[in-house]
MIKOLRO-24328 format. One record per residue: residue in three letters; residue number from 1; x, y, z of N, C-alpha, C in turn. Coordinates in nm, 3 decimals, padded with zeros to 5 digits. Atoms other than C-alpha are relative to their C-alpha. Layout:
<atoms>
  residu  num      n.x      n.y      n.z     ca.x     ca.y     ca.z      c.x      c.y      c.z
     Ala  NUM        X        Y        Z        X        Y        Z        X        Y        Z
...
</atoms>
This chain:
<atoms>
  residu  num      n.x      n.y      n.z     ca.x     ca.y     ca.z      c.x      c.y      c.z
     Met    1   00.104  -00.118  -00.012  -00.009  -00.012   00.008   00.090   00.127  -00.010
     Arg    2  -00.062  -00.147   00.022   00.144   00.345  -00.112  -00.036   00.111   00.109
     Val    3   00.017  -00.104  -00.069   00.194   00.590   00.164  -00.032   00.126  -00.064
     Lys    4   00.033  -00.126   00.026   00.023   00.917   00.127   00.117   00.128   00.007
     Arg    5  -00.119  -00.093  -00.031   00.299   01.218   00.090  -00.090   00.105   00.082
     Gly    6   00.074  -00.107  -00.088   00.194   01.507   00.315  -00.055  -00.032   00.108
     Leu    7   00.074   00.040  -00.123   00.120   01.437   00.663  -00.106   00.139   00.094
     Ile    8   00.107  -00.045  -00.028  -00.211   01.598   00.786   00.017  -00.007   00.169
     Leu    9  -00.010  -00.008  -00.130  -00.121   01.670   01.158  -00.103   00.100   00.104
     Gly   10   00.125  -00.112  -00.091  -00.430   01.811   01.395   00.079   00.010   00.183
     Val   11  -00.023  -00.065  -00.135  -00.350   01.992   01.741  -00.098  -00.008   00.048
     Phe   12   00.135  -00.007  -00.062  -00.636   01.905   01.972   00.008  -00.014   00.142
     Ser   13   00.020   00.027  -00.133  -00.757   01.903   02.319  -00.138   00.067   00.045
     Ala   14   00.146  -00.061  -00.048  -01.126   01.946   02.474   00.049   00.112   00.081
     Lys   15  -00.012  -00.104  -00.109  -00.973   02.174   02.717   00.062   00.119  -00.062
     Gly   16  -00.063  -00.098   00.042  -00.898   02.515   02.634   00.085   00.070   00.055
     Gly   17  -00.107  -00.050  -00.086  -00.586   02.735   02.726   00.103  -00.109   00.030
     Val   18  -00.091   00.085  -00.035  -00.377   02.441   02.714   00.112   00.001  -00.105
     Gly   19  -00.097  -00.001   00.090  -00.147   02.576   02.436   00.000  -00.043  -00.141
     Lys   20  -00.004   00.086   00.144  -00.266   02.414   02.129   00.034   00.110  -00.101
     Thr   21  -00.025  -00.117   00.097  -00.251   02.753   01.913   00.163   00.022   00.015
     Thr   22  -00.133  -00.032   00.008   00.117   02.812   02.055   00.067  -00.126  -00.051
     Thr   23  -00.039   00.138   00.033   00.212   02.441   01.991  -00.010   00.030  -00.162
     Val   24   00.027  -00.001   00.142   00.089   02.473   01.621   00.083   00.107  -00.071
     Ala   25  -00.088  -00.170   00.050   00.290   02.831   01.538   00.123  -00.053   00.046
     Asn   26  -00.142  -00.014  -00.028   00.619   02.727   01.712   00.036  -00.164  -00.058
     Leu   27  -00.057   00.110   00.066   00.602   02.369   01.575   00.012   00.029  -00.166
     Gly   28  -00.028  -00.029   00.147   00.531   02.478   01.227   00.110   00.094  -00.018
     Ala   29  -00.117  -00.068   00.021   00.792   02.773   01.251   00.121  -00.102   00.022
     Ala   30  -00.118   00.111  -00.009   01.058   02.502   01.383   00.015  -00.076  -00.123
     Leu   31  -00.025   00.062   00.101   00.990   02.282   01.107   00.034   00.062  -00.139
     Ala   32  -00.051  -00.103   00.129   00.988   02.546   00.820   00.137   00.033   00.020
     Gln   33  -00.103  -00.007  -00.006   01.329   02.566   00.941   00.109  -00.105  -00.111
     Lys   34  -00.049   00.128   00.085   01.422   02.242   00.792  -00.068  -00.027  -00.149
     Leu   35   00.094   00.019   00.103   01.147   02.250   00.536  -00.091   00.114  -00.056
     Lys   36   00.037  -00.114   00.030   01.145   02.542   00.388  -00.146   00.027  -00.074
     Asp   37   00.085  -00.010   00.112   00.803   02.660   00.177  -00.086  -00.167   00.003
     Arg   38   00.073   00.124  -00.004   00.673   02.309   00.276  -00.079  -00.049   00.111
     Val   39   00.084   00.035  -00.145   00.505   02.338   00.607  -00.132   00.121  -00.014
     Ile   40   00.084  -00.105  -00.023   00.167   02.517   00.637  -00.107  -00.046   00.144
     Ile   41   00.079   00.016  -00.107  -00.030   02.575   00.957  -00.173   00.058  -00.050
     Val   42   00.125  -00.038   00.036  -00.405   02.600   00.901  -00.094   00.024   00.126
     Glu   43   00.054  -00.033  -00.069  -00.649   02.748   01.119  -00.149  -00.072  -00.046
     Thr   44   00.141   00.116   00.019  -00.989   02.507   01.199  -00.078   00.030   00.088
     Asn   45   00.126  -00.063  -00.112  -01.136   02.706   01.485  -00.052   00.115  -00.057
     Met   46   00.049  -00.073   00.080  -01.370   02.871   01.313  -00.057   00.132   00.063
     Thr   47   00.077  -00.095  -00.081  -01.559   03.059   01.593   00.057   00.102   00.080
     Ala   48  -00.095  -00.127  -00.100  -01.262   03.226   01.785   00.142  -00.071  -00.056
     Ser   49  -00.165   00.034   00.079  -00.952   03.171   01.538   00.077   00.132   00.060
     Asn   50  -00.124  -00.108  -00.054  -00.648   03.347   01.674   00.140  -00.068  -00.040
     Leu   51  -00.147   00.022   00.067  -00.358   03.167   01.474   00.077   00.066  -00.040
     Gly   52  -00.088  -00.095   00.072  -00.266   03.427   01.283   00.012   00.118   00.068
     Leu   53  -00.083  -00.084  -00.099  -00.209   03.653   01.594   00.132  -00.040   00.015
     His   54  -00.132   00.048  -00.029   00.076   03.445   01.662   00.055   00.019  -00.079
     Leu   55  -00.094  -00.035   00.105   00.242   03.516   01.363  -00.014   00.147  -00.048
     Gly   56  -00.014  -00.138   00.035   00.165   03.902   01.358  -00.117   00.042  -00.113
     Ile   57   00.078  -00.036   00.129  -00.136   03.858   01.115  -00.125   00.062   00.056
     Leu   58   00.115  -00.042  -00.031  -00.396   04.118   01.212  -00.127  -00.006  -00.064
     Asp   59   00.092  -00.018   00.084  -00.591   04.157   00.940   00.010  -00.071  -00.158
     Pro   60  -00.020   00.064   00.109  -00.574   03.885   00.671  -00.107   00.029  -00.097
     Pro   61   00.080  -00.021   00.084  -00.705   03.958   00.318  -00.108  -00.062   00.009
     Val   62   00.051   00.096   00.018  -00.819   03.635   00.319  -00.028  -00.111   00.078
     Val   63   00.003   00.090  -00.125  -00.945   03.353   00.593  -00.081  -00.090  -00.043
     Ile   64   00.053   00.136   00.051  -01.030   03.017   00.596  -00.145  -00.026   00.011
     Gln   65   00.155   00.001  -00.027  -01.403   03.084   00.668  -00.042   00.024  -00.160
     Asp   66   00.012  -00.035   00.130  -01.377   03.240   00.300   00.008  -00.151  -00.053
     Val   67  -00.033   00.121   00.040  -01.240   02.890   00.199  -00.141  -00.120  -00.012
     Val   68   00.107   00.086  -00.057  -01.506   02.684   00.410  -00.119   00.033  -00.082
     Phe   69   00.150  -00.047   00.044  -01.823   02.882   00.260   00.019   00.043  -00.164
     Gly   70  -00.014   00.025   00.143  -01.680   02.833  -00.109   00.043   00.136  -00.087
     Arg   71  -00.059  -00.143   00.060  -01.579   03.211  -00.161   00.123  -00.016  -00.069
     Ile   72  -00.135   00.010   00.069  -01.255   03.126  -00.285   00.063  -00.126   00.009
     Lys   73  -00.085   00.150   00.000  -00.991   02.831  -00.357   00.102   00.012   00.127
     Val   74  -00.083  -00.013  -00.109  -00.773   02.735  -00.081   00.099   00.043  -00.012
     Thr   75  -00.127  -00.049   00.031  -00.478   02.805  -00.266   00.008   00.150   00.008
     Glu   76   00.015  -00.117  -00.008  -00.598   03.145  -00.262   00.036   00.091   00.130
     Ala   77   00.019  -00.047  -00.193  -00.605   03.191   00.130   00.144  -00.017   00.026
     Ile   78  -00.154   00.024  -00.051  -00.222   03.112   00.170   00.069   00.130   00.015
     Ser   79  -00.082  -00.092  -00.059  -00.009   03.362   00.333   00.147  -00.037   00.026
     Thr   80  -00.103   00.033  -00.027   00.358   03.344   00.395   00.075   00.112   00.077
     Thr   81  -00.074  -00.094  -00.067   00.607   03.454   00.622   00.138  -00.014  -00.048
     Asp   82  -00.145   00.010   00.042   00.979   03.528   00.536   00.080  -00.084   00.073
     Tyr   83  -00.081   00.131  -00.073   01.087   03.234   00.762  -00.030  -00.132  -00.049
     Gly   84  -00.002   00.101   00.097   00.959   03.004   00.491  -00.158  -00.091   00.056
     Leu   85   00.089   00.051  -00.068   00.648   02.904   00.722  -00.127   00.046  -00.087
     His   86   00.128  -00.054   00.059   00.266   02.930   00.516  -00.090  -00.038   00.110
     Val   87   00.116   00.005  -00.081  -00.039   02.996   00.677  -00.095   00.036  -00.056
     Ile   88   00.129  -00.055   00.023  -00.414   02.994   00.642  -00.068   00.054   00.138
     Pro   89   00.042  -00.047  -00.105  -00.535   03.223   00.922  -00.152   00.026  -00.009
     Gly   90   00.161  -00.006   00.000  -00.907   03.259   01.031  -00.028   00.158   00.031
     Ser   91   00.056  -00.132  -00.074  -01.115   03.576   01.142  -00.032   00.007   00.109
     Val   92   00.005   00.003  -00.139  -01.112   03.697   01.475  -00.140   00.053   00.010
     Ala   93   00.142  -00.061  -00.010  -01.474   03.847   01.395  -00.099  -00.086  -00.056
     Phe   94   00.097   00.099   00.060  -01.642   03.537   01.259  -00.079   00.031   00.106
     Met   95   00.122   00.002  -00.087  -02.007   03.551   01.410  -00.087  -00.070  -00.034
     Ala   96   00.127   00.083   00.059  -02.204   03.349   01.162  -00.006  -00.159   00.090
     Glu   97   00.083   00.135  -00.088  -02.399   03.022   01.282   00.078  -00.120  -00.113
     Leu   98  -00.067   00.079   00.106  -02.157   02.714   01.147  -00.099  -00.125  -00.027
     Gly   99   00.065   00.157  -00.001  -02.357   02.387   00.999   00.135  -00.080  -00.040
     Ser  100  -00.092   00.111   00.021  -02.198   02.121   00.881   00.092   00.007  -00.067
     Met  101  -00.127  -00.045   00.061  -01.844   02.122   00.744   00.088  -00.139  -00.049
     Asp  102  -00.065   00.106   00.064  -01.628   01.884   00.529   00.142   00.078  -00.002
     Leu  103  -00.132  -00.078   00.042  -01.242   01.992   00.566   00.081  -00.062  -00.087
     Ser  104  -00.090   00.133   00.047  -01.116   01.668   00.388   00.027   00.067  -00.139
     Gly  105  -00.075  -00.054   00.156  -01.105   01.831   00.015   00.069   00.130   00.015
     Ile  106  -00.079  -00.106  -00.006  -00.985   02.132   00.124   00.154  -00.036   00.025
     Leu  107  -00.111   00.030  -00.031  -00.695   01.986   00.297   00.069  -00.123  -00.068
     Glu  108  -00.085   00.088   00.082  -00.631   01.690   00.053   00.046   00.114  -00.108
     Glu  109  -00.042  -00.103   00.108  -00.559   02.000  -00.224   00.133   00.045   00.076
     Leu  110  -00.118  -00.026  -00.035  -00.297   02.099   00.029   00.098  -00.086   00.005
     Arg  111  -00.117   00.097  -00.034  -00.123   01.777   00.079   00.058  -00.018  -00.139
     Lys  112  -00.084  -00.007   00.133  -00.039   01.808  -00.310   00.133   00.067   00.020
     Lys  113  -00.114  -00.120  -00.013   00.196   02.093  -00.198   00.082   00.009   00.079
     Tyr  114  -00.074  -00.002  -00.117   00.309   02.043   00.123   00.034  -00.139   00.052
     Asp  115  -00.048   00.127  -00.083   00.524   01.762   00.357  -00.097   00.016   00.111
     Val  116   00.076   00.032  -00.165   00.339   01.873   00.661  -00.117   00.136   00.001
     Ile  117   00.093  -00.092  -00.019   00.006   02.041   00.727  -00.035  -00.026   00.125
     Ile  118   00.060   00.012  -00.157  -00.077   02.122   01.084  -00.135   00.092   00.023
     Leu  119   00.126  -00.061  -00.020  -00.436   02.205   01.191   00.029   00.051   00.148
     Asp  120   00.056  -00.042  -00.143  -00.498   02.445   01.501  -00.143  -00.049  -00.001
     Ser  121   00.136   00.038  -00.016  -00.833   02.342   01.670  -00.083   00.076   00.080
     Ala  122   00.060  -00.080  -00.083  -01.108   02.459   01.871  -00.002  -00.075   00.111
     Pro  123   00.020   00.087  -00.109  -01.153   02.333   02.244  -00.127  -00.076  -00.024
     Gly  124   00.121   00.032  -00.041  -01.463   02.121   02.310   00.010  -00.131  -00.118
     Phe  125   00.025   00.095   00.104  -01.628   01.866   02.071  -00.099   00.062  -00.107
     Gly  126   00.128  -00.068   00.107  -01.860   02.105   01.827   00.049  -00.059  -00.130
     Leu  127  -00.014   00.060   00.134  -01.874   02.048   01.455   00.146   00.025  -00.062
     Glu  128  -00.125  -00.064   00.044  -01.557   02.259   01.377   00.101  -00.129   00.061
     Val  129  -00.121   00.075  -00.054  -01.371   02.008   01.613   00.006  -00.155  -00.081
     Phe  130   00.002   00.133   00.115  -01.477   01.662   01.417   00.024   00.000  -00.113
     Ala  131  -00.077  -00.016   00.190  -01.432   01.819   01.069   00.134  -00.009  -00.010
     Gly  132  -00.146  -00.005  -00.007  -01.106   01.889   01.174   00.077  -00.118   00.002
     Met  133  -00.036   00.133  -00.032  -01.037   01.565   01.316   00.007  -00.090  -00.085
     Lys  134   00.036   00.110   00.097  -01.171   01.332   01.047   00.092   00.053  -00.096
     Ala  135  -00.076   00.046   00.100  -00.968   01.473   00.823   00.153   00.018   00.012
     Cys  136  -00.138   00.026  -00.057  -00.634   01.426   00.992   00.048  -00.149  -00.010
     Asp  137  -00.032   00.121  -00.004  -00.392   01.127   00.963   00.045  -00.041   00.112
     Glu  138  -00.010  -00.011  -00.126  -00.278   01.185   01.302  -00.039   00.108   00.097
     Leu  139   00.040  -00.120  -00.091  -00.341   01.371   01.617   00.147   00.040   00.111
     Leu  140  -00.102   00.008  -00.132  -00.116   01.541   01.863  -00.094   00.055   00.092
     Ile  141   00.086  -00.050  -00.108  -00.310   01.608   02.212   00.083   00.091   00.078
     Cys  142  -00.058  -00.092  -00.093  -00.209   01.900   02.418  -00.052  -00.006   00.128
     Cys  143   00.047   00.013  -00.128  -00.235   01.882   02.811   00.081   00.086   00.082
     Gln  144  -00.096  -00.073  -00.122  -00.143   02.079   03.125  -00.011  -00.123   00.117
     Pro  145  -00.017   00.117  -00.139  -00.035   01.872   03.445  -00.109   00.053   00.110
     Arg  146   00.111  -00.035  -00.124  -00.382   01.988   03.624  -00.100  -00.089  -00.060
     Val  147   00.116   00.059   00.005  -00.705   01.796   03.651  -00.083   00.021  -00.091
     Pro  148   00.126  -00.046   00.116  -00.944   01.964   03.421   00.047  -00.032  -00.125
     Ala  149  -00.061   00.012   00.109  -00.690   01.944   03.143   00.014  -00.146  -00.019
     Ile  150  -00.010   00.138   00.026  -00.629   01.561   03.205  -00.116  -00.061  -00.051
     Ala  151   00.098   00.043   00.036  -00.951   01.499   03.198  -00.039   00.036  -00.159
     Gly  152   00.001  -00.002   00.129  -01.005   01.675   02.873   00.073  -00.069  -00.090
     Thr  153  -00.098   00.084   00.033  -00.710   01.501   02.746  -00.076  -00.154  -00.035
     Leu  154   00.062   00.138  -00.007  -00.882   01.150   02.807  -00.085   00.009  -00.098
     Gln  155   00.117   00.004   00.086  -01.216   01.286   02.626   00.080   00.012  -00.137
     Thr  156  -00.044  -00.018   00.106  -01.010   01.350   02.343   00.062  -00.130  -00.061
     Phe  157  -00.102   00.126   00.031  -00.812   01.030   02.338  -00.157  -00.076  -00.033
     Arg  158   00.103   00.102   00.003  -01.174   00.853   02.346  -00.061   00.037  -00.141
     Ala  159   00.062  -00.095   00.144  -01.298   01.109   02.034   00.111  -00.101  -00.108
     Ala  160  -00.120   00.045   00.110  -00.981   00.973   01.822  -00.045  -00.131  -00.021
     Asp  161   00.028   00.142   00.004  -01.049   00.632   01.932  -00.114  -00.064  -00.054
     Arg  162   00.097   00.035   00.053  -01.401   00.633   01.817  -00.014   00.003  -00.145
     Leu  163  -00.014  -00.044   00.143  -01.294   00.798   01.488   00.097  -00.075  -00.082
     Lys  164  -00.081   00.067   00.055  -01.017   00.562   01.446   00.148   00.070  -00.043
     Ile  165  -00.084  -00.125   00.034  -00.750   00.862   01.426   00.111  -00.045   00.092
     Pro  166  -00.121   00.024  -00.098  -00.390   00.738   01.528   00.015   00.132   00.056
     Val  167  -00.051  -00.092  -00.089  -00.269   00.965   01.795   00.164  -00.040  -00.003
     Phe  168  -00.121  -00.005  -00.016   00.097   01.039   01.758   00.081   00.023   00.101
     Gly  169  -00.051  -00.015  -00.124   00.170   01.176   02.106  -00.062   00.086   00.038
     Val  170   00.046  -00.105  -00.095   00.112   01.408   02.397   00.096   00.107  -00.003
     Val  171  -00.088  -00.141  -00.028   00.264   01.759   02.447  -00.071   00.061   00.135
     Leu  172   00.032  -00.062  -00.149   00.260   01.844   02.815   00.053   00.139  -00.011
     Ser  173  -00.066  -00.093   00.015   00.268   02.210   02.812  -00.040   00.085   00.139
     Arg  174   00.019  -00.088  -00.108   00.274   02.523   03.040   00.059  -00.074   00.143
     Val  175  -00.042   00.051  -00.099   00.449   02.318   03.300   00.072   00.077   00.111
     Thr  176  -00.065  -00.074  -00.099   00.570   02.481   03.615   00.094  -00.036   00.120
     Gly  177  -00.053   00.049  -00.107   00.653   02.233   03.843  -00.048  -00.003   00.125
     Lys  178   00.059  -00.008  -00.129   00.464   02.369   04.133  -00.062  -00.111   00.056
     Arg  179   00.051   00.121  -00.049   00.321   02.135   04.398  -00.134  -00.037  -00.025
     Phe  180   00.130   00.024   00.029  -00.039   02.173   04.280  -00.031  -00.089  -00.119
     Glu  181  -00.017   00.034   00.120   00.051   02.036   03.944  -00.001  -00.161   00.045
     Ile  182  -00.019   00.141   00.008   00.007   01.645   03.882   00.142  -00.063  -00.055
     Pro  183  -00.146   00.047   00.058   00.367   01.488   03.869  -00.020  -00.059  -00.133
     Leu  184  -00.022   00.031   00.154   00.484   01.406   03.518  -00.021  -00.150  -00.011
     Ser  185  -00.005   00.142   00.005   00.519   01.035   03.599  -00.135  -00.059   00.033
     Asp  186   00.121   00.073  -00.044   00.163   01.001   03.725  -00.091   00.033  -00.141
     Ile  187   00.064  -00.028   00.150   00.032   01.173   03.367   00.006  -00.075  -00.060
     Lys  188  -00.039   00.115   00.056   00.224   00.949   03.196  -00.060  -00.122  -00.006
     Arg  189   00.056   00.129  -00.038   00.094   00.661   03.370  -00.129  -00.010  -00.045
     Thr  190   00.129  -00.029   00.023  -00.260   00.783   03.316  -00.024  -00.005  -00.110
     Leu  191   00.045  -00.010   00.118  -00.246   00.864   02.972   00.042  -00.117  -00.074
     Asp  192  -00.050   00.125   00.063  -00.030   00.589   02.869   00.006   00.022  -00.133
     Trp  193  -00.010  -00.045   00.148   00.056   00.725   02.556   00.157   00.078  -00.017
     Pro  194  -00.130  -00.063  -00.029   00.430   00.859   02.466  -00.039   00.164   00.010
     Thr  195  -00.007  -00.134  -00.043   00.488   01.214   02.575   00.118   00.050  -00.119
     Met  196  -00.069  -00.083   00.073   00.644   01.413   02.299   00.076   00.114   00.027
     Ala  197  -00.063  -00.142  -00.047   00.749   01.730   02.465  -00.048   00.049   00.155
     Val  198   00.079  -00.052  -00.125   00.699   01.879   02.797   00.076   00.126  -00.028
     Ile  199  -00.025  -00.127   00.013   00.698   02.259   02.750  -00.003   00.075   00.114
     Pro  200   00.019  -00.081  -00.113   00.773   02.459   03.060  -00.073   00.120  -00.018
     Glu  201   00.066  -00.126  -00.002   00.585   02.807   03.152   00.131   00.070  -00.049
     Asp  202  -00.125  -00.064   00.035   00.803   03.053   02.979  -00.049   00.150  -00.016
     Asp  203  -00.008  -00.104   00.014   00.803   03.427   02.991   00.003   00.029  -00.162
     Met  204  -00.026  -00.051   00.171   00.914   03.458   02.622  -00.120  -00.044  -00.090
     Val  205   00.091   00.066   00.065   00.613   03.269   02.502  -00.117   00.084  -00.039
     Pro  206   00.100  -00.106   00.027   00.345   03.559   02.559   00.063   00.104  -00.037
     Glu  207  -00.095  -00.135   00.054   00.623   03.842   02.496  -00.005  -00.047  -00.159
     Ser  208  -00.013  -00.010   00.104   00.671   03.628   02.160  -00.165   00.032  -00.082
     Val  209   00.140  -00.015   00.035   00.277   03.622   02.104  -00.018   00.157  -00.041
     Thr  210   00.004  -00.140   00.007   00.271   03.997   02.138   00.068   00.056  -00.129
     Arg  211  -00.058  -00.076   00.108   00.537   04.072   01.913  -00.034  -00.070  -00.147
     Gly  212   00.046   00.047   00.137   00.368   03.829   01.630   00.116  -00.079  -00.038
     Ile  213  -00.096   00.064   00.036   00.699   03.609   01.621   00.001  -00.124   00.062
     Pro  214  -00.033   00.126  -00.048   00.723   03.242   01.709   00.089  -00.003   00.098
     Val  215  -00.100   00.018  -00.121   00.902   03.179   02.039   00.157  -00.071  -00.074
     Val  216  -00.158   00.055   00.036   01.161   02.945   01.849   00.067   00.093  -00.082
     Leu  217  -00.074  -00.096   00.107   01.265   03.257   01.626   00.016   00.120   00.102
     His  218   00.001  -00.109  -00.108   01.183   03.525   01.900   00.126  -00.014   00.119
     Ala  219  -00.114   00.023  -00.118   01.413   03.369   02.168   00.036  -00.151  -00.022
     Pro  220  -00.047   00.104  -00.022   01.563   03.076   02.057   00.064  -00.089   00.072
     Asn  221  -00.090   00.052  -00.067   01.763   02.977   02.331  -00.107  -00.012   00.145
     Ser  222   00.082   00.046  -00.102   01.452   02.966   02.581  -00.034  -00.122   00.005
     Pro  223   00.047   00.170  -00.011   01.342   02.669   02.739  -00.123  -00.040  -00.091
     Ala  224   00.125   00.040   00.086   01.020   02.666   02.574   00.044  -00.041  -00.156
     Ala  225  -00.051   00.029   00.124   01.171   02.712   02.242   00.109  -00.115  -00.066
     Val  226  -00.082   00.128   00.002   01.423   02.416   02.313  -00.083  -00.095  -00.026
     Glu  227   00.089   00.126  -00.011   01.138   02.201   02.386  -00.070  -00.030  -00.149
     Tyr  228   00.067   00.001   00.112   00.959   02.304   02.104   00.078  -00.053  -00.136
     Arg  229  -00.089   00.040   00.115   01.257   02.228   01.846   00.000  -00.158   00.006
     Lys  230  -00.029   00.143  -00.017   01.276   01.896   02.002  -00.109  -00.077  -00.047
     Leu  231   00.161   00.084   00.068   00.872   01.803   01.923   00.064   00.021  -00.128
     Ala  232  -00.008   00.012   00.161   00.976   01.913   01.530   00.095  -00.091  -00.013
     Gln  233  -00.105   00.134   00.036   01.267   01.694   01.514  -00.062  -00.138   00.036
     Ala  234   00.050   00.116  -00.012   01.054   01.420   01.664  -00.107  -00.031  -00.139
     Val  235   00.125   00.014   00.144   00.783   01.489   01.376   00.071  -00.003  -00.094
     Leu  236  -00.105   00.015   00.115   01.074   01.498   01.136   00.054  -00.167   00.002
     Val  237  -00.059   00.133  -00.016   01.197   01.145   01.240  -00.136  -00.076  -00.049
     His  238   00.125   00.088   00.015   00.865   01.016   01.242  -00.061  -00.009  -00.171
     Met  239   00.061   00.022   00.109   00.763   01.126   00.914   00.105  -00.048  -00.168
     Arg  240  -00.077   00.092   00.033   01.094   00.992   00.767  -00.011  -00.118   00.002
     Ala  241   00.017   00.141  -00.022   01.041   00.679   00.879  -00.166  -00.031  -00.078
     Cys  242   00.147   00.030   00.081   00.677   00.706   00.716  -00.003   00.051  -00.152
     Lys  243  -00.021  -00.029   00.119   00.846   00.809   00.395  -00.100   00.118  -00.077
     Arg  244   00.115  -00.077   00.054   00.611   01.093   00.359   00.070   00.164  -00.006
     Ile  245  -00.070  -00.132   00.041   00.892   01.364   00.316   00.050  -00.025  -00.149
     Ala  246  -00.053   00.014   00.166   00.955   01.412  -00.094   00.058   00.139  -00.038
     Pro  247  -00.014  -00.133   00.044   01.101   01.700  -00.295  -00.156   00.040  -00.056
     Arg  248   00.165  -00.045   00.034   00.782   01.938  -00.383   00.042   00.147  -00.062
     Arg  249   00.047  -00.138   00.080   00.704   02.255  -00.625  -00.016   00.099   00.103
     Lys  250   00.054  -00.116  -00.087   00.705   02.592  -00.466  -00.143   00.033  -00.022
     Leu  251   00.114  -00.012   00.037   00.342   02.684  -00.438  -00.002   00.164   00.023
     Lys  252   00.015  -00.128  -00.025   00.272   03.063  -00.520  -00.119   00.043   00.072
     Ala  253   00.079  -00.057  -00.087   00.119   03.229  -00.241  -00.059   00.144  -00.011
     Arg  254   00.099  -00.133   00.053  -00.112   03.543  -00.226   00.096   00.102   00.060
     Lys  255  -00.039  -00.116  -00.075   00.079   03.770   00.031   00.124  -00.062   00.093
     Arg  256  -00.135   00.029  -00.097   00.399   03.747   00.217  -00.027   00.073   00.121
     Ile  257   00.033  -00.094  -00.104   00.350   03.908   00.585   00.155  -00.065   00.077
     Ala  258  -00.130   00.008  -00.109   00.685   03.977   00.771  -00.014   00.000   00.150
     Pro  259   00.029  -00.002  -00.132   00.694   03.926   01.144   00.033   00.133   00.066
     Arg  260  -00.003  -00.171  -00.044   00.662   04.289   01.351   00.108  -00.046   00.104
     Arg  261  -00.111  -00.015  -00.107   00.963   04.338   01.547  -00.033   00.097   00.092
     Lys  262   00.032  -00.090  -00.104   00.817   04.618   01.744  -00.157  -00.047   00.088
     Phe  263   00.089   00.044  -00.078   00.548   04.572   01.984  -00.128   00.137  -00.045
     Ala  264   00.069  -00.080   00.035   00.234   04.716   01.849  -00.144   00.011   00.075
     Lys  265   00.124  -00.010  -00.056  -00.115   04.850   01.936  -00.112  -00.048  -00.074
     Val  266   00.148   00.026   00.064  -00.423   04.650   01.852  -00.108   00.042  -00.001
     Gly  267   00.107  -00.084  -00.009  -00.720   04.883   01.771  -00.087  -00.125  -00.042
     Ile  268   00.120   00.099   00.052  -01.087   04.656   01.748  -00.006   00.017  -00.151
     Gly  269   00.010   00.017   00.123  -01.112   04.799   01.419   00.100  -00.060  -00.086
     Glu  270  -00.081   00.070   00.119  -00.807   04.641   01.256  -00.011  -00.130   00.005
     Leu  271   00.008   00.119  -00.017  -00.914   04.300   01.364  -00.129  -00.043  -00.088
     Arg  272   00.111   00.013   00.072  -01.121   04.145   01.091  -00.095  -00.059   00.030
</atoms>
């Protein structure tokens, strides 16, 4: 059986605030250092999109919602950064009611052009979550070392099992080591799944979000950045083992967006 080129890797968790979007932005940026112009991150959180904000994209000309509702083709929604990462952001002001969605066709089109397609997702188990999950080859599940997050992680595992979507592993994020956190050894035993990275709580992460530059580029020697690069290396090793990496021709992108180098005030009117 021939293995499909282009890995669609979804980052999921039923619990919000556990670092899904931060993981997507930094994993994508780290992979793009090795696979320039062959990695794309895609917003699939339709109702609370903020992936673009992590890259300094405040007012994208086109968004994933335009693609989902058939206004444009997926290839017309792609923007690039000057560090080789491609992105399809979402609208932070989207207020329409969501119906049933099928993201499979949209993402299959991207598979032709990219070695890695990483999906950011919404928390919970709404229509948008299942639409994204069903389109994935594998899942990366984010968790914090706290009871509510672990409960949400177990729910996500059950959903993946029900849909028969393989889980690549778990990312433990925002780890402080304080005594109220569940010990990492207990978490690993409870989840019984490979822990791909342990991301410490790091002030450089929120600073990097404010600047609109992933922490792996903004503060490459910071503790969180080091762990995100280790995660990217694990993904690369996995992809090579599965023979998913192949030479690709460049895709013409709609717009190049350079990262902001200074702090910027964001007004409500600037957000799409």
